[in-house]
C-alpha positions as CSV (number, residue, x, y, z in Angstrom):
1,X,0.0,0.1,0.0
2,X,1.6,3.3,-1.1
3,X,1.7,6.3,1.3
4,X,-0.8,9.0,1.5
5,X,1.4,11.7,-0.1
6,X,1.8,9.6,-3.3
7,X,-1.9,8.7,-3.3
8,X,-2.7,12.4,-2.9
9,X,-0.5,13.2,-6.0
10,X,-2.1,10.5,-8.1
11,X,-5.5,11.7,-7.3
12,X,-4.4,15.3,-8.0
13,X,-3.1,14.2,-11.5
14,X,-6.3,12.3,-12.3
15,X,-8.6,14.9,-14.1
16,X,-11.7,12.7,-13.6
17,X,-11.3,12.6,-9.8
18,X,-13.7,15.0,-8.1
19,X,-11.9,17.9,-6.4
20,X,-14.0,17.6,-3.3
21,X,-12.9,14.0,-2.8
22,X,-9.2,15.2,-3.4
23,X,-9.8,17.8,-0.6
24,X,-11.1,15.2,1.8
25,X,-7.9,13.1,1.4
26,X,-5.8,16.2,1.7
27,X,-7.7,17.0,5.0
28,X,-6.8,13.6,6.3
29,X,-3.1,14.3,5.5
30,X,-3.2,17.8,7.1
31,X,-4.7,16.4,10.3
32,X,-2.4,13.5,10.6
33,X,0.6,15.9,10.1
34,X,-0.9,18.6,12.4
35,X,-0.6,21.3,9.7
36,X,-3.4,23.8,11.0
37,X,-3.1,26.5,8.3
38,X,-3.5,24.1,5.6
39,X,-6.3,22.3,7.4
40,X,-8.2,25.6,7.7
41,X,-7.8,26.2,4.0
42,X,-9.1,22.7,3.1
43,X,-12.0,23.2,5.6
44,X,-13.0,26.4,4.0
45,X,-12.8,24.9,0.4
46,X,-14.9,21.9,1.6
47,X,-17.6,23.9,3.5
48,X,-17.6,27.2,1.8
49,X,-16.4,30.6,2.7
50,X,-18.5,32.7,5.1
51,X,-16.5,35.8,5.3
52,X,-16.1,37.6,1.8
53,X,-12.6,39.0,2.7
54,X,-11.3,35.4,3.2
55,X,-12.3,34.3,-0.4
56,X,-9.0,33.8,-2.4
57,X,-8.4,35.7,-5.7
58,X,-8.7,32.5,-7.7
59,X,-12.3,32.4,-6.7
60,X,-13.2,35.6,-8.5
61,X,-15.3,34.8,-11.8
62,X,-16.3,37.1,-14.5
63,X,-19.3,36.9,-16.6
64,X,-22.1,38.9,-18.2
65,X,-25.2,40.4,-16.4
66,X,-28.4,39.4,-18.0
67,X,-32.1,39.9,-17.0
68,X,-34.9,37.5,-17.6
69,X,-37.4,38.7,-20.2
70,X,-40.6,36.7,-20.1
71,X,-41.1,37.2,-24.0
72,X,-37.4,37.1,-25.2
73,X,-35.5,34.9,-22.4
74,X,-32.2,36.0,-21.0
75,X,-30.9,39.4,-22.4
76,X,-27.8,41.4,-21.6
77,X,-28.2,44.2,-19.0
78,X,-26.8,47.6,-20.3
79,X,-25.1,49.8,-17.9
80,X,-24.6,53.5,-18.4
81,X,-21.7,53.5,-15.7
82,X,-18.8,51.3,-16.7
83,X,-17.6,51.2,-13.2
84,X,-20.8,49.7,-11.9
85,X,-20.8,47.3,-14.8
86,X,-17.4,46.1,-14.0
87,X,-18.5,45.6,-10.4
88,X,-21.5,43.5,-11.2
89,X,-19.6,41.5,-13.9
90,X,-17.2,40.1,-11.4
91,X,-18.1,37.9,-8.5
92,X,-16.4,36.3,-5.7
93,X,-17.6,32.6,-5.5
94,X,-17.6,31.3,-1.9
95,X,-19.5,28.0,-2.4
96,X,-18.2,24.8,-1.3
97,X,-16.0,22.8,-3.9
98,X,-18.6,20.0,-3.7
99,X,-21.4,22.4,-5.0
100,X,-19.0,23.6,-7.8
101,X,-18.2,20.0,-8.8
102,X,-22.0,19.3,-9.0
103,X,-22.6,22.5,-11.1
104,X,-20.2,21.3,-13.7
105,X,-21.5,17.8,-13.8
106,X,-25.2,19.0,-13.9
107,X,-24.7,21.7,-16.5
108,X,-22.0,20.1,-18.8
109,X,-20.2,22.7,-20.8
110,X,-22.9,25.2,-20.9
111,X,-23.0,28.5,-19.2
112,X,-23.7,28.8,-15.4
113,X,-25.9,31.2,-13.6
114,X,-24.5,32.7,-10.5
115,X,-27.3,34.4,-8.5
116,X,-26.7,37.8,-6.9
117,X,-27.4,38.6,-3.3
118,X,-30.9,40.0,-2.5
119,X,-29.3,43.4,-1.9
120,X,-27.7,43.4,-5.2
121,X,-30.8,42.3,-7.0
122,X,-32.8,45.1,-5.3
123,X,-30.2,47.6,-6.3
124,X,-30.2,46.5,-9.9
125,X,-34.0,46.1,-10.3
126,X,-34.6,49.7,-8.7
127,X,-32.3,51.0,-11.4
128,X,-34.3,49.5,-14.3
129,X,-37.3,51.2,-16.1
130,X,-38.8,47.7,-16.2
131,X,-37.5,45.8,-13.3
132,X,-36.5,42.3,-14.4
133,X,-34.7,39.5,-12.4
134,X,-30.9,39.9,-13.0
135,X,-28.3,37.1,-12.9
136,X,-24.7,36.7,-13.7
137,X,-24.0,34.3,-16.6
138,X,-20.4,32.9,-16.5
139,X,-18.8,30.4,-18.9
140,X,-18.1,26.9,-17.2
141,X,-14.5,27.6,-17.8
142,X,-14.5,30.0,-14.8
143,X,-15.6,27.2,-12.6
144,X,-13.1,24.8,-14.0
145,X,-10.4,27.4,-13.3
146,X,-11.4,27.5,-9.7
147,X,-11.4,23.7,-9.4
148,X,-8.0,23.5,-11.2
149,X,-6.5,26.1,-8.9
150,X,-7.5,24.0,-5.8
151,X,-6.2,20.7,-7.5
152,X,-2.8,22.5,-8.3
153,X,-2.4,23.8,-4.9
154,X,-2.8,20.5,-3.4
155,X,-0.4,18.9,-6.0
156,X,2.3,21.5,-5.2
157,X,1.8,21.0,-1.6
158,X,2.1,17.4,-1.8
159,X,5.2,17.6,-4.0
160,X,6.9,19.9,-1.4
161,X,6.2,17.3,1.3
162,X,7.7,14.5,-0.9
163,X,10.8,16.6,-1.5
164,X,11.3,16.8,2.2
165,X,11.0,13.1,2.7
166,X,7.4,13.2,4.0
167,X,5.5,10.4,2.1
168,X,3.9,8.2,4.9
169,X,3.5,4.5,5.1
170,X,0.0,3.5,4.5
171,X,-2.3,5.8,6.4
172,X,0.2,6.8,8.9
173,X,3.3,9.2,9.3
174,X,6.3,8.8,11.4
175,X,7.0,11.3,14.3
176,X,10.1,12.6,12.3
177,X,7.9,13.1,9.1
178,X,5.5,15.0,11.3
179,X,8.2,17.2,12.7
180,X,9.6,17.9,9.2
181,X,6.2,18.7,7.6
182,X,5.5,21.3,10.4
183,X,9.0,23.0,9.6
184,X,9.0,23.1,5.9
185,X,5.3,23.3,4.7
186,X,4.9,26.7,2.9
187,X,1.7,28.7,3.5
188,X,-0.6,27.4,0.7
189,X,-2.7,30.6,0.7
190,X,0.4,32.6,-0.5
191,X,0.3,30.7,-3.7
192,X,-3.5,31.5,-4.4
193,X,-4.5,33.8,-7.2
194,X,-2.6,35.9,-9.6
195,X,0.8,37.4,-8.5
196,X,1.4,40.1,-11.0
197,X,4.3,42.4,-9.9
198,X,4.4,40.2,-6.7
199,X,7.6,40.1,-4.4
200,X,6.2,37.1,-2.5
201,X,8.8,34.7,-1.3
202,X,6.7,31.7,-1.5
203,X,8.7,29.2,0.6
204,X,9.2,31.6,3.7
205,X,6.6,31.8,6.4
206,X,8.0,35.0,7.7
207,X,8.3,36.8,4.3
208,X,6.1,39.9,3.7
209,X,4.4,40.9,0.6
210,X,5.1,44.5,-0.5
211,X,3.9,46.8,-3.2
212,X,6.8,48.3,-4.9
213,X,5.0,49.6,-8.0
214,X,4.7,53.4,-7.8
215,X,1.6,53.6,-9.9
216,X,-0.1,51.2,-7.4
217,X,0.6,53.6,-4.5
218,X,-0.5,56.7,-6.5
219,X,-3.7,55.1,-7.3
220,X,-4.2,54.0,-3.7
221,X,-3.6,57.6,-2.6
222,X,-6.2,58.8,-4.9
223,X,-8.7,56.2,-3.9
224,X,-8.2,57.0,-0.1
225,X,-8.9,60.6,-0.9
226,X,-12.1,59.8,-2.6
227,X,-13.2,57.5,0.4
228,X,-12.3,60.2,2.9
229,X,-14.3,62.8,1.1
230,X,-17.3,60.6,0.8
231,X,-17.2,59.2,4.2
232,X,-19.5,61.7,6.0
233,X,-22.0,61.4,3.3
234,X,-22.5,57.7,3.6
235,X,-25.5,56.2,5.3
236,X,-23.7,54.1,7.9
237,X,-24.3,53.5,11.5
238,X,-21.9,55.3,14.1
239,X,-19.9,52.1,14.7
240,X,-19.6,51.5,11.0
241,X,-18.3,55.0,10.5
242,X,-15.7,54.4,13.2
243,X,-14.7,51.1,11.6
244,X,-14.6,52.6,8.1
245,X,-12.4,55.5,9.5
246,X,-10.0,53.0,11.1
247,X,-9.6,51.1,7.8
248,X,-8.8,54.4,6.0
249,X,-6.1,55.2,8.7
250,X,-4.6,51.8,8.0
251,X,-4.7,52.5,4.3
252,X,-3.0,55.9,4.8
253,X,-0.3,54.4,7.0
254,X,0.5,51.8,4.3
255,X,0.4,54.5,1.5
256,X,3.1,56.5,3.4
257,X,5.2,53.7,4.3
258,X,8.5,53.0,2.4
259,X,7.6,49.4,2.2
260,X,3.7,49.1,1.9
261,X,2.3,45.7,2.5
262,X,0.1,44.4,-0.2
263,X,-1.6,42.1,2.1
264,X,-2.6,44.7,4.7
265,X,-3.8,47.0,2.0
266,X,-5.9,44.4,0.4
267,X,-7.4,43.3,3.6
268,X,-8.2,47.0,4.7
269,X,-9.8,47.7,1.3
270,X,-11.9,44.4,1.5
271,X,-13.2,45.4,5.0
272,X,-14.1,48.9,3.7
273,X,-15.8,47.4,0.8
274,X,-17.8,45.1,3.1
275,X,-18.8,48.1,5.2
276,X,-20.0,49.8,2.0
277,X,-21.9,46.7,0.9
278,X,-24.3,47.3,3.9
279,X,-25.3,50.5,2.1
280,X,-25.3,49.1,-1.4
281,X,-28.6,50.7,-2.3
282,X,-26.9,54.1,-2.0
283,X,-25.5,55.4,-5.3
284,X,-22.4,56.8,-3.6
285,X,-21.7,53.7,-1.9
286,X,-22.2,51.5,-5.0
287,X,-19.7,53.8,-6.9
288,X,-17.1,53.4,-4.1
289,X,-17.5,49.7,-4.0
290,X,-16.9,49.6,-7.7
291,X,-13.7,51.6,-7.4
292,X,-12.4,49.5,-4.6
293,X,-13.1,46.4,-6.5
294,X,-11.2,47.6,-9.6
295,X,-8.1,48.7,-7.5
296,X,-8.0,45.2,-5.7
297,X,-8.1,43.5,-9.1
298,X,-5.2,45.7,-10.3
299,X,-3.0,44.7,-7.3
300,X,-3.7,40.9,-7.4
């Protein structure tokens, strides 16, 4: 009987194997090796992401917003504001991998419908002359891309373990293998998503991720200024205003730092966006959400 690591690699290379089944085997490996961070990532992939800010970049899909016309079927929804169109054409998918597996199996290679939140539906329908039910239509390749990213992360992780001599025997690992795994396993979440202009040191748990591209920082400063000016006009609760102001302070600190951290900037912007989503029916808030989303896409 081969070790769990080699079995994991074989399953990751098998394009016919469901990614959800692959994740369950990876969960067994992470638990037996005592690798908490990998286990947490696997659990979120298996159970779904409850917190929007934790959804990795590879789970962002792009599609076309359409509305259901009872006489003509699905028709594209035209936006007068390109920033708003961009916001609603992109969606972070937090569903469990098992659901994504089933979506592909049920729908084949046709397009997939990704429903909007009720808040987003209300916003879109209120802006239409004739309110029609909207939905984001994405090609099946977007879902394939998510599943392939998960599969590749598991494969790379298992290869890393094998290179360090961690392969297991049957369903068990030696004490030495568990010790080695805890010392050398890189943080799998650092390898998630696109890393254009990235300075990430993938195999160092103490490395930091910095933005060194001047245009990114200049664009960030412009965005912070817009958010500051708009803050007092946003229909937020007092605690939300305070939280929003705290995130802006973090962003200003990073924008003025000689070595701004991409991760901190990204997380603060996502938190600010989550706060604004509570007022998504407000035109100003929706415009700011779109601008934050576009900036996040430019630095990932």
